[in-house]
RODO-2510 file (C-alpha; in nm, 4 decimals, decimal comma):
residues 430
     n   res          X          Y          Z
     1     m     0,0277     0,0303    -0,0287
     2     v     0,1319     0,3737    -0,0742
     3     g     0,2355     0,5474     0,2401
     4     f    -0,0825     0,7652     0,4116
     5     l     0,1697     1,0503     0,3792
     6     l     0,3182     1,0026     0,0228
     7     q    -0,0407     1,0170    -0,0843
     8     i    -0,1562     1,3424     0,1084
     9     s     0,1789     1,5302    -0,1086
    10     i     0,0565     1,3533    -0,4055
    11     f    -0,3194     1,4594    -0,4048
    12     y    -0,2920     1,8168    -0,2371
    13     d    -0,2709     1,9969    -0,5144
    14     i    -0,5516     1,8268    -0,6946
    15     f    -0,7891     1,9161    -0,3982
    16     i    -0,7255     2,2567    -0,3937
    17     s    -0,8685     2,2774    -0,8019
    18     l    -1,1798     2,1240    -0,6481
    19     m    -1,2336     2,4723    -0,4342
    20     v    -1,3678     2,6220    -0,7727
    21     v    -1,6489     2,3194    -0,8098
    22     i    -1,7178     2,3364    -0,4003
    23     i    -1,7918     2,6859    -0,4252
    24     t    -2,0413     2,6573    -0,7558
    25     m    -2,1902     2,3641    -0,5301
    26     v    -2,2592     2,5801    -0,2283
    27     r    -2,4441     2,8239    -0,4158
    28     v    -2,6392     2,5934    -0,6139
    29     n    -2,7457     2,4063    -0,3768
    30     n    -2,7847     2,7002    -0,0913
    31     v    -2,7338     2,4996     0,2034
    32     i    -2,6639     2,8259     0,3874
    33     r    -2,6159     2,9057     0,8014
    34     d    -2,7820     3,2333     0,9100
    35     y    -2,5176     3,3825     1,1032
    36     s    -2,6244     3,7452     1,0127
    37     k    -2,6986     3,8370     1,3806
    38     d    -2,3375     3,7020     1,4811
    39     f    -2,1848     3,9499     1,2452
    40     e    -2,3965     4,2419     1,3848
    41     v    -2,1869     4,2263     1,7105
    42     n    -1,9815     4,5117     1,7983
    43     k    -1,6475     4,3209     1,8406
    44     i    -1,3530     4,1753     1,6356
    45     r    -1,5414     3,8261     1,4874
    46     l    -1,3603     3,5162     1,5073
    47     v    -1,4827     3,3255     1,2439
    48     y    -1,3091     2,9816     1,2931
    49     g    -1,3742     2,5838     1,2683
    50     r    -1,1812     2,2853     1,0121
    51     r    -1,1150     2,3270     0,6729
    52     k    -1,3873     2,3520     0,3848
    53     t    -1,6909     2,4152     0,5913
    54     g    -1,7894     2,7321     0,4192
    55     k    -1,6299     2,9695     0,6614
    56     s    -1,4405     3,1870     0,3699
    57     f    -1,7484     3,1690     0,1570
    58     y    -2,0182     3,2710     0,3708
    59     v    -1,8268     3,5979     0,4944
    60     e    -1,7033     3,7042     0,0996
    61     n    -2,0579     3,6144    -0,0105
    62     f    -2,2720     3,7038     0,2423
    63     v    -2,0967     3,9587     0,4733
    64     k    -2,0613     4,3412     0,3847
    65     h    -1,7126     4,4060     0,3654
    66     d    -1,4950     4,6540     0,2555
    67     k    -1,1711     4,4836     0,2365
    68     y    -1,0552     4,1131     0,1999
    69     i    -0,7017     3,9857     0,2609
    70     f    -0,5451     3,6852     0,2341
    71     v    -0,2992     3,5024     0,4204
    72     y    -0,1122     3,2632     0,2224
    73     r     0,1213     2,9974     0,4046
    74     d     0,4781     3,1918     0,3047
    75     r     0,3072     3,4584     0,5163
    76     s     0,2701     3,6710     0,2166
    77     i    -0,0171     3,8590     0,2474
    78     k    -0,2557     4,0001    -0,0674
    79     d    -0,5647     4,2429    -0,1405
    80     i    -0,8489     3,9674    -0,3032
    81     k    -1,0187     4,2129    -0,4932
    82     t    -0,7280     4,4659    -0,6209
    83     n    -0,4292     4,1682    -0,6182
    84     d    -0,1824     4,3645    -0,4459
    85     n     0,0781     4,2570    -0,2315
    86     w     0,1059     4,3977     0,1445
    87     s     0,3544     4,4024     0,3779
    88     f     0,2782     4,3379     0,7079
    89     d     0,3513     4,6931     0,8334
    90     e     0,1574     4,7993     0,5620
    91     l    -0,1781     4,5822     0,6764
    92     k    -0,1651     4,7724     1,0273
    93     r    -0,1313     5,0825     0,9253
    94     y    -0,4320     5,0002     0,7040
    95     i    -0,6118     4,8754     1,0020
    96     a    -0,5078     5,1481     1,2201
    97     d    -0,6160     5,4336     0,9655
    98     n    -0,9795     5,2591     0,8656
    99     k    -1,1119     5,1717     1,1585
   100     e    -1,4879     5,3075     1,0168
   101     k    -1,4661     5,0033     0,7340
   102     t    -1,5115     4,6846     0,7498
   103     i    -1,1560     4,4460     0,6848
   104     v    -1,1492     4,0712     0,6227
   105     i    -0,8068     3,8748     0,6911
   106     d    -0,8382     3,5083     0,6341
   107     e    -0,6128     3,2783     0,7392
   108     f    -0,5084     3,5370     1,0084
   109     h    -0,3348     3,3000     1,1873
   110     r    -0,0355     3,2606     0,9344
   111     l     0,0585     3,6339     1,0394
   112     d     0,3227     3,7545     1,2822
   113     s     0,3215     3,6330     1,6230
   114     n     0,2927     4,0204     1,7698
   115     f    -0,0670     4,0358     1,5377
   116     l    -0,2191     3,9459     1,8576
   117     d    -0,0516     4,2834     2,0317
   118     f    -0,1639     4,4985     1,8066
   119     l    -0,4842     4,4350     1,8088
   120     h    -0,4985     4,4949     2,1735
   121     s    -0,3604     4,8087     2,1533
   122     i    -0,5424     4,9317     1,8784
   123     r    -0,9070     4,7555     1,9462
   124     a    -1,0525     4,7743     1,5892
   125     n    -1,3809     4,6371     1,6506
   126     n    -1,4321     4,6429     1,2375
   127     l    -1,2390     4,3573     1,1547
   128     i    -1,3328     4,0395     1,0797
   129     l    -1,0572     3,7031     1,1286
   130     i    -1,0809     3,4109     0,9669
   131     t    -0,8712     3,1049     1,0701
   132     s    -0,9061     2,7192     1,0024
   133     s    -0,6766     2,6256     1,2988
   134     l    -0,9093     2,5406     1,5952
   135     h    -0,6200     2,5112     1,8129
   136     f    -0,5068     2,8881     1,7636
   137     a    -0,8804     3,0128     1,7760
   138     n    -0,8906     2,7816     2,0794
   139     e    -0,5834     2,9937     2,2559
   140     i    -0,7641     3,2945     2,1497
   141     i    -1,0520     3,2668     2,3376
   142     s    -0,8700     3,1286     2,6198
   143     k    -0,7827     3,3105     2,9588
   144     k    -0,4716     3,3726     2,8538
   145     s    -0,5154     3,5593     2,5389
   146     p    -0,4221     3,8999     2,5259
   147     i    -0,7217     3,9828     2,3613
   148     l    -0,9806     3,8109     2,5258
   149     g    -1,3155     4,0042     2,5657
   150     l    -1,2172     4,2221     2,2417
   151     v    -1,3467     3,9189     2,0125
   152     y    -1,6683     3,7552     1,9279
   153     p    -1,6087     3,3464     1,8324
   154     i    -1,8118     3,2453     1,5188
   155     k    -1,7519     2,8807     1,4689
   156     f    -1,8611     2,7012     1,1746
   157     y    -1,9025     2,3648     1,1017
   158     i    -1,9892     2,0790     0,8493
   159     f    -2,3598     2,0982     0,7685
   160     t    -2,5911     1,9622     1,0461
   161     p    -2,8562     1,6896     0,9755
   162     c    -3,1155     1,8855     0,9534
   163     e    -2,9363     2,1520     0,7184
   164     i    -2,8874     1,8774     0,4656
   165     l    -3,2369     1,7133     0,5328
   166     s    -3,4024     2,0489     0,4602
   167     n    -3,1687     2,0795     0,1531
   168     l    -3,2261     1,7293    -0,0015
   169     n    -3,6081     1,6764     0,1041
   170     d    -3,7574     1,8275    -0,2117
   171     d    -3,5297     1,6347    -0,4601
   172     v    -3,4620     1,2959    -0,3194
   173     k    -3,6846     1,0153    -0,2948
   174     t    -3,5220     0,7339    -0,1900
   175     n    -3,1893     0,6819     0,0429
   176     l    -3,2553     1,0261     0,2134
   177     l    -3,1467     0,9593     0,5411
   178     e    -2,8393     0,7453     0,3935
   179     l    -2,7252     1,0312     0,1413
   180     a    -2,7817     1,3078     0,4047
   181     v    -2,5039     1,0976     0,6446
   182     l    -2,2585     1,1602     0,3418
   183     l    -2,3518     1,4969     0,2137
   184     r    -2,3009     1,6317     0,5424
   185     e    -1,9616     1,7310     0,4048
   186     p    -2,0137     2,0079     0,1587
   187     a    -1,7632     1,9032    -0,0850
   188     l    -1,9661     1,5939    -0,1552
   189     f    -2,2170     1,7597    -0,2960
   190     e    -2,0554     1,7376    -0,6450
   191     l    -2,1460     1,4029    -0,6797
   192     l    -2,5519     1,4694    -0,6263
   193     d    -2,6610     1,3971    -0,9512
   194     k    -3,0681     1,4408    -0,9797
   195     d    -3,0464     1,2318    -1,3114
   196     r    -2,8401     0,9558    -1,1316
   197     r    -3,0517     0,8790    -0,8659
   198     d    -2,9278     0,5113    -0,7634
   199     f    -2,7675     0,4863    -0,4459
   200     t    -2,4973     0,2362    -0,5165
   201     d    -2,4095     0,4310    -0,8180
   202     f    -2,3412     0,7305    -0,5778
   203     l    -2,1109     0,5105    -0,2942
   204     n    -1,9059     0,4425    -0,6107
   205     r    -1,8602     0,7616    -0,6925
   206     y    -1,8016     0,8626    -0,3609
   207     y    -1,5352     0,6305    -0,3012
   208     t    -1,3240     0,7458    -0,6417
   209     f    -1,3679     1,1110    -0,4931
   210     a    -1,2769     1,0018    -0,1440
   211     k    -0,9569     0,8665    -0,2759
   212     y    -0,8366     1,2233    -0,3282
   213     w    -1,0473     1,4609    -0,1313
   214     a    -1,0206     1,2120     0,2409
   215     m    -0,6328     1,2467     0,1954
   216     a    -0,5810     1,5916     0,0927
   217     l    -0,8402     1,7237     0,3350
   218     f    -0,6646     1,5182     0,6427
   219     g    -0,3356     1,6397     0,5418
   220     e    -0,4438     1,9986     0,5118
   221     i    -0,6056     1,9839     0,8778
   222     f    -0,2881     1,8957     1,0121
   223     e    -0,0943     2,0960     0,8173
   224     d    -0,3290     2,4258     0,9710
   225     e    -0,2670     2,2941     1,3139
   226     d     0,1042     2,3030     1,2929
   227     r     0,1437     1,9856     1,3818
   228     k     0,3217     1,6640     1,2070
   229     l     0,0861     1,4390     1,0421
   230     t     0,2476     1,0717     1,2324
   231     e     0,1448     0,7447     1,2021
   232     v    -0,0085     0,7102     1,5212
   233     y    -0,2789     0,9785     1,4601
   234     e    -0,3373     0,7954     1,1083
   235     g    -0,3714     0,4561     1,3434
   236     i    -0,5926     0,6076     1,5732
   237     i    -0,8406     0,7891     1,3126
   238     r    -0,8305     0,4144     1,1413
   239     a    -0,9055     0,2195     1,4776
   240     i    -1,1998     0,4459     1,5465
   241     a    -1,3288     0,3612     1,1542
   242     l    -1,2843    -0,0061     1,2500
   243     g    -1,5179     0,0201     1,5151
   244     k    -1,2430     0,0678     1,8294
   245     n    -1,4376     0,3531     2,0516
   246     t    -1,2684     0,3271     2,3703
   247     s    -0,9100     0,4301     2,4546
   248     g    -0,8491     0,0789     2,5503
   249     e    -0,9416    -0,0699     2,2494
   250     i    -0,7642     0,2135     2,0384
   251     s    -0,4693     0,1552     2,2628
   252     n    -0,4565    -0,2339     2,1844
   253     h    -0,5080    -0,2134     1,8471
   254     l    -0,2227     0,0478     1,7884
   255     f     0,0025    -0,1863     1,9630
   256     n    -0,1000    -0,5376     1,7743
   257     t    -0,0172    -0,3026     1,4693
   258     g     0,3500    -0,1853     1,5964
   259     l     0,2559     0,1411     1,6140
   260     i     0,3090     0,2078     2,0055
   261     a     0,5498    -0,0052     2,2244
   262     k     0,3220    -0,0750     2,4980
   263     d    -0,0302    -0,1584     2,5206
   264     n    -0,1582     0,2097     2,7509
   265     p    -0,4284     0,3888     2,7083
   266     g    -0,2651     0,6835     2,8881
   267     t     0,0026     0,6817     2,6217
   268     i    -0,2606     0,7808     2,3376
   269     s    -0,4605     1,0428     2,5881
   270     p    -0,2573     1,3318     2,4149
   271     y    -0,3273     1,1985     2,0756
   272     l    -0,7247     1,1704     2,1585
   273     e    -0,6927     1,5196     2,2970
   274     i    -0,5630     1,6752     2,0299
   275     l    -0,7497     1,4697     1,7731
   276     t    -1,0732     1,6116     1,9867
   277     n    -0,9929     1,9649     2,0013
   278     i    -0,9133     1,9871     1,6169
   279     g    -1,2199     1,8795     1,5365
   280     l    -1,1582     1,5321     1,3907
   281     i    -1,2833     1,3185     1,6334
   282     d    -1,6095     1,3243     1,9197
   283     k    -1,6100     1,1964     2,2345
   284     k    -1,8975     1,1197     2,4398
   285     e    -1,9255     1,0055     2,8309
   286     v    -2,0397     0,6526     2,8774
   287     y    -2,3636     0,7407     3,1146
   288     g    -2,2588     0,6353     3,4823
   289     k    -1,8198     0,6435     3,3915
   290     r    -1,7844     0,9814     3,3994
   291     t    -1,3795     0,8709     3,3163
   292     v    -1,4650     0,6329     3,0442
   293     f    -1,5810     0,7776     2,6713
   294     k    -1,6320     0,6538     2,3332
   295     y    -1,4970     0,8276     2,0204
   296     t    -1,5927     0,8163     1,6763
   297     i    -1,4914     1,0270     1,3676
   298     v    -1,7138     1,3595     1,3434
   299     s    -1,7487     1,3237     0,9696
   300     c    -1,9089     1,0135     0,8307
   301     a    -1,7869     1,0649     0,4480
   302     l    -1,4482     1,0521     0,6171
   303     d    -1,4806     0,7815     0,8678
   304     f    -1,6353     0,5711     0,5647
   305     f    -1,3324     0,6216     0,3602
   306     f    -1,0781     0,5215     0,6334
   307     y    -1,3058     0,2160     0,7058
   308     l    -1,2976     0,0921     0,3559
   309     d    -0,9396     0,1573     0,2875
   310     s    -0,7999     0,0403     0,6191
   311     k    -1,0447    -0,3019     0,5825
   312     y    -1,0382    -0,3668     0,2006
   313     g    -0,7037    -0,1743     0,0949
   314     e    -0,6400     0,0127    -0,2001
   315     n    -0,8754     0,0045    -0,4974
   316     v    -1,1823    -0,1192    -0,3473
   317     a    -1,4406    -0,3260    -0,5191
   318     g    -1,8024    -0,2000    -0,5916
   319     k    -1,9044    -0,5286    -0,3924
   320     e    -1,6675    -0,4288    -0,1203
   321     i    -1,7997    -0,0749    -0,0679
   322     i    -2,1792    -0,2121    -0,0683
   323     e    -2,0642    -0,4411     0,1818
   324     g    -1,8828    -0,1929     0,3705
   325     w    -2,1904     0,0308     0,3776
   326     n    -2,4005    -0,2299     0,4947
   327     n    -2,1672    -0,3033     0,8216
   328     k    -2,1885     0,0795     0,8996
   329     v    -2,5099     0,2585     0,7912
   330     s    -2,6488     0,1711     1,0933
   331     f    -2,4331     0,3692     1,2916
   332     y    -2,4132     0,6442     1,1033
   333     i    -2,7848     0,6675     1,1134
   334     e    -2,7617     0,6528     1,5158
   335     d    -2,5443     0,9324     1,5161
   336     f    -2,7497     1,1409     1,2717
   337     v    -3,0602     1,0640     1,4782
   338     e    -2,8733     1,1317     1,7710
   339     a    -2,7746     1,4956     1,7053
   340     i    -3,1362     1,5798     1,5777
   341     m    -3,3044     1,4733     1,9027
   342     s    -3,0628     1,6366     2,1068
   343     n    -3,1126     1,9301     1,9540
   344     y    -3,5069     1,9211     1,9254
   345     y    -3,4879     1,8328     2,3125
   346     d    -3,2048     2,0407     2,3858
   347     l    -3,0292     1,7416     2,5955
   348     s    -2,7001     1,6198     2,5808
   349     p    -2,6406     1,2767     2,4155
   350     v    -2,4360     1,0049     2,6632
   351     k    -2,3456     0,6407     2,5288
   352     y    -2,5876     0,3674     2,7706
   353     s    -2,3469     0,0641     2,7784
   354     l    -2,4034    -0,2168     2,9990
   355     p    -2,2842    -0,5942     2,9287
   356     n    -2,6333    -0,6944     2,7928
   357     n    -2,7918    -0,3568     2,7133
   358     e    -2,6780    -0,1211     2,4591
   359     i    -2,9344     0,1516     2,3527
   360     d    -2,8527     0,3358     2,0490
   361     v    -2,9457     0,7018     2,1348
   362     c    -2,9256     0,7987     2,4919
   363     l    -3,0233     1,1354     2,5836
   364     k    -2,9749     1,2893     2,9230
   365     k    -3,0250     1,6546     3,1195
   366     f    -2,7565     1,6442     3,4697
   367     k    -2,7737     1,3415     3,5442
   368     r    -3,1084     1,1774     3,4366
   369     i    -3,1737     1,0065     3,1359
   370     e    -3,4643     1,1908     2,9469
   371     v    -3,5083     1,0260     2,5916
   372     i    -3,4039     0,6632     2,4746
   373     g    -3,3990     0,4973     2,1308
   374     s    -3,3164     0,2406     1,9430
   375     v    -3,2548     0,2639     1,5373
   376     k    -3,3360    -0,0468     1,3068
   377     w    -3,2592     0,0449     1,0074
   378     k    -3,5175    -0,1660     0,8100
   379     d    -3,8355    -0,1331     0,7281
   380     i    -4,1234    -0,1829     1,0902
   381     n    -4,2965    -0,5410     0,9868
   382     k    -3,9099    -0,6717     0,9373
   383     v    -3,8479    -0,5283     1,3153
   384     d    -3,8010    -0,7782     1,6164
   385     l    -4,0614    -0,5004     1,8316
   386     a    -4,0669    -0,7863     2,1562
   387     l    -3,6897    -0,7216     2,1182
   388     v    -3,7095    -0,3644     2,0800
   389     k    -3,9193    -0,3361     2,3977
   390     k    -3,6950    -0,5573     2,5863
   391     n    -3,3964    -0,3138     2,5005
   392     l    -3,5791    -0,0251     2,6103
   393     n    -3,7073    -0,1483     2,9372
   394     i    -3,5936     0,1574     3,1404
   395     d    -3,8252     0,3625     3,2966
   396     v    -3,7490     0,6745     3,0907
   397     k    -4,0550     0,9135     2,9914
   398     n    -4,0016     0,9519     2,6164
   399     k    -3,8620     0,6297     2,4005
   400     f    -3,8604     0,5995     2,0333
   401     l    -3,7883     0,3456     1,7721
   402     l    -3,6684     0,4604     1,4139
   403     v    -3,7181     0,2573     1,1142
   404     k    -3,6796     0,3011     0,7058
   405     n    -4,0747     0,2739     0,6761
   406     k    -4,2872     0,2857     0,9385
   407     g    -4,6429     0,2412     0,7055
   408     n    -4,9098     0,3071     0,9363
   409     k    -4,7614     0,2072     1,2763
   410     k    -4,7191     0,5410     1,5024
   411     k    -4,6881     0,3423     1,8646
   412     e    -4,5711     0,0284     2,0143
   413     d    -4,6812     0,0776     2,3923
   414     d    -4,5016     0,3478     2,5263
   415     i    -4,2618     0,3580     2,2178
   416     d    -4,2759     0,6120     1,9570
   417     i    -4,2181     0,4796     1,5736
   418     y    -4,0451     0,7371     1,3693
   419     d    -3,9012     0,7028     1,0268
   420     e    -3,7431     0,9797     0,7946
   421     k    -4,0566     1,2038     0,7321
   422     d    -4,0859     1,2757     1,1257
   423     l    -3,7371     1,3432     1,1638
   424     i    -3,7931     1,6271     0,8712
   425     k    -4,0687     1,7401     1,1012
   426     f    -3,8375     1,7474     1,4280
   427     c    -3,6299     1,9602     1,1923
   428     k    -3,8977     2,1909     1,1019
   429     s    -4,0205     2,2598     1,4143
   430     n    -3,6860     2,4131     1,5447
***
């Protein structure tokens, strides 16, 4: 297998060229978040989030500004509209002399390190600062930041389940949730062809695209964070994609593959923390065990690529893509539904895991479980309802079962039965 780091360097330039397509995609599909009130705040607005989440596109096209400055990796500074190059001193002078103008500085974390001290000294509320480095952004809004209190943070994410469902609902008639799971990644919208509705065909096009996109995106994220992409980070991502969700399981996997010298979860804790902080993985508390967490990859589209690549190797066949999807789709739907219900009820998701009972969706308020749910990705007439009732036999007020198609069945004892139409209603009600 060609090394992961080598593939990043090969595919990097290809990925950059896709940005024209992605920009067109966002405009056509109109999956736009409304941040208008955030940008009206009379402070320095700090726009941050993982790469390729639409930060620059949103600001450039939907936020009124007078000057748009971009900082390149070599620290060169350019006015995007006039194409003029600026020195760092010229930029500072322009900011100081034009406090009545709205100035955007994209990838500002690449500027000289004394830029934050300069901002503290002039207190210019007319600035919009954009960064793809979550580590840098978190430092700016930390207690030790020289401009703490002067900035208003605005975080961009990949599309939420409700954003994507509301966009796809009118155009997609089959496999809506399965498409939505992957299309939370803005870049993948390019693959959605309304004239080619076969989901198997979509998965094959996804894999062909993901071989370039996933590698490049992963490498760019680490470059923005100024952290060397090591085999341990890559190994952790691959372990999670393969279903190793606790630090103990991940550590054991890394030890067995020769990536760490000792099977010790404490050894990989700093790596897990960094991957969480830069937005690549998420960790959820296991209910009743405050020191135990389960880890997932935030992007299902990234997770599925690493799963296929780790399980089957390079050049995965179409049959293996479908087999892999069937193995993973229920987990993706669980996370998707959990996010919708968590937002609807305004509750925190946790993992409920006991030796003889694992509940798919579990939401809590403080220490009390308020909502539990089971996900069975099949039609209602193929679901073992007796088993579902046994699994959800806990003293909780709100219980639900999500299926592909519920038909006319709305309830089974105290369990509400939902399908994708109900999820769309939950999204609209919010």
